[in-house]
N, C-alpha and C positions, 0 to 999 in steps of 0.2 A: 626584477621586481615588476609585478603585474600592474597595469595601468588602472587607476581608480575610476569607478563609474561616476557619472555626474552627480548622482544622488548621494554618493559617499563624500564628495567634495562639498556639496550643498544639501545637507540632510533635510532642510525645510521643503525641498522639492519632492520628497519621497511620497507623501500622501497623494499629490497630483499624479505622480508616475504610476502608483498603484491603481488609482481610479482609471487612468488611461488604459493600462494593461487589461483590467477587468472588462472594460467596455469592449475592447477589441477582441478579447478572449471569447466572450459570449456572442459577439456579432459574427465571428468566424464560424461558430457552431450553428448559428441560424442559417448560414449560407452554404454549409458543407454538404447538404443533400442527405444527411443521415436522419433516420427516424429514431429519436431517443426514447428510452424506456422511462415512463413517468407514472404508469398506472399502478396504484397501490391496491392490492386485493383485500377483501374483507377476511378471507380465510386463507388456508395454506394448501398448496398443491400436494397430491398424495404420495409422490415417490421421493425418497431421500437419495440424493446423488452423492453428497459429501457433507461431513460435519466436523467441526473442530472446536476446541476450547483453549483459550490462551489467558494466562494471568495478566491482570491489568497493572498492578502496582510493581514498580521496578525500584528495588532498594539499591541498585548499583549506579544510579545517576550521579551521585555525589552532591546533589542539591537537596534542599529542604523537601521533605516528603509531601508538604502541602501542595506542591506543584503536581505531584502524582495524583493526589485527590482531586485537584482541579481538572486534571486530564480526564478522569472518569466522568466528571460533570460534562465536559465538552463532548466526550464520546457518546454519551447518552443523548445529548441534544442532536448531534449529527445523525445518529443511528435511527432516530425517529423518522427521518425523511427517506430512509432506505429500506427499513424493515417491511417485508412483504411486497416489495416492488416486483412486478412481473417483467421478464425480458422475453418478449414474444419473437417469433421468427422474423428475421430481417431487422430487428431493433438493435440499437447500441446502448449499452449501459455506460453512463458518464458519472463519475463521482460528483463533480461540481454541478452538473445539471440538477442533481437531487439535493445536494447539501447547501446550495447557494444561499438559501434564506433560512437555514436552520436556527440562526440566532436572532431572528426577527422579533420574536415575542419574549424569549428568555435569553439573556446575554451569555456568551462564553466567559470563562475565567482565564486568568493567565496560566499557561502551561509552558512546557519547554519546547523550543523550536531551534533549528539550526539556521543561524543568520550569519552570512559572510564567514562561514567556516567555524563559528563559535556557537555553543549551546547557550541560549539566553531565554529568560522568561518573556513570553509575549502573548498577546490576546489570541485565544483560540488554540493555543499550543497543545500538541499531543494527538491531533487528528490523524497523523500518519499511522497510528496504531490501528485505526479503523481501515484505512486503505491497505495496510499490510495484511490484515485479516482477510479482507475481501480478495486481494490478489492471491493469497495462499489457497483460498477456496476455489477461485476461478481456474487455477492451475489443475484442479482435479475434475474438470468438466470439459466437454467438447467445445466450449465457447472459444472464440478467436480473440486473442489479445491484440488490441489495436494500439494502445498507448500505455506504457509503463516506464517509470523512471526509478532507478535505484538511488539510495542515499549516497551522496558523494563522500560523506564522512560518517563513520560509526564512532560516536564519541564515548559510549560506554556499553558494556555487555547487555544483551537483551534480557528481558524478564524470563524468557524461556529459551534455553540453548538447544532444545530438541529439534528445532526447525533447521532445514538445510541452509547453508550460507547463501546469501544473494537472492533470497525469495521475498524481499521487502519491496515496497512500492511507496515512494514519497509523493506527496501532492502539495501544490501551492496555488491558490486561486489566482488566476491571471497568467500563470506560468506553466504549471505541471498538472496533468490530469491522469486519472486511471480510467481507461475505456476498454470494454470488451464487446464484441459483436456476436449476435446469435445467427450463425449461418446454417443452422439445422432447421428441421420442421417441427421441433419440440419447443414447448414453452418452459422457461426456467423462472425460478423465484428465489430471492434472497431473504433469509430470515436472520435477524440479529437479536440476541437476548443477553441479559446481564444477571449475574448474581453478586454476592458481596465481594468476590475476589476475581472472577473471570468474565471475559467476553465470550459468548457462545455464538457460533455462526453455522448456518446450514444453507446448502444449495438444494432446492427442491425442483421437481419437474412434473409436468403433466403426465408424461409417459415414461416408462422405465428406460434408462440409458444402458445400452448394450456393453459399454466399456467401463472398466475401472482403471484408475490411474494411481501411480505412486511417483513422487518427485524426490530426487536425491542429487547429491554432488558426486560426479565422477572423479573430481579432483579439487583440492583446495590448497593454495600455496600462498606464501607471504614473501614479500620482497622489500628490502630497504632501499630507498632512493633519497640520498642526502640524509636529512634528519627525520624523514617520514617513512612509515611502513604501510604498504598496500596489500590488500587481500585480493586474490584472483580466484574466483570459484566458477566451475563449470556446472551449470544447472541442467539436469537431464530429467526426462520423464519416461516411465514405462507405461505402456497402454496394453491392457489385456482384455480380449474379447470374452465376455462372460459365456457366450454360446459355444464358441469353438475352442476356447482356451489359448488361442494364438496370442503371442506377446511380442510387442515391438518396443524398442528403446531408441530414443534420439536425444541429441543435445538441443535444448531450447535456446540457450544464450550463454554468454560468458559475462559474469558480473565482476566489476572491479570497484573497490572503494578503499578509502584511507582508513586505517585503524588508529584511532587517537587515544587509546587506552593501553595499559600494560597487558600484554598477552601472557598467558600462563607459562610457567617454566617448562622447558622442553619443546616448545613450538619452534620448528626450524624456520629461520628467516634467512633468505638468500640475499646476498649483496648485489644490488642492481645498479650501482653507480649513482651519479648525480642526477 
């Protein structure tokens, strides 16, 4: 049995712990020597690097759909701080540097969050859908991934099963961030829009990008350990030069997470022991 954290034994200490973590979190970013992207442009850059659309409402959560509606409210508040941000050469994009004060004027609503291994309604829940979307877009650019964290547990199927496994990115203020750095001489821009059903994202650039990217799984496997099932996915990327046609493929990382919902019939699950 794992040892309980102090805040689990004494829950009244949790607000103080969160305050402490956030203060240290942003203090470290002030001192880390990075130049963070904060400039919001009035217009859009001319070149489209990548675009995507993802359904926002997930009927597979097993919870009241009101939490999904609340999530959309939260996503729109957070996206206001990111939409049209420029990532200039040498700058680092940080999710929390931009979203930090998104609820200052209009408050978040209760959405679904993973807390201590369980999905529970909590203030500001659902923002991971925005970080998921951003990470998926960043994977299709020459930007350098500096910090990304996968979800430890996948509690229910995603709203869209078209994306490769393991291409998510969870965030938690004070603990987990999503960061990418612009090591090129080109300027990039993030655009986020919404319609009634989907979140739409684009990465734009000042100058054309010579490469195009595709992200895929070279392998996905499932293993049972005790009473839990884990998914292991190899996330790969193919890069093709638009001018020469030359194509290169490489593995970016291996993602592992617990699957806490019933897998479809026919999925092979290896026995992995205790």
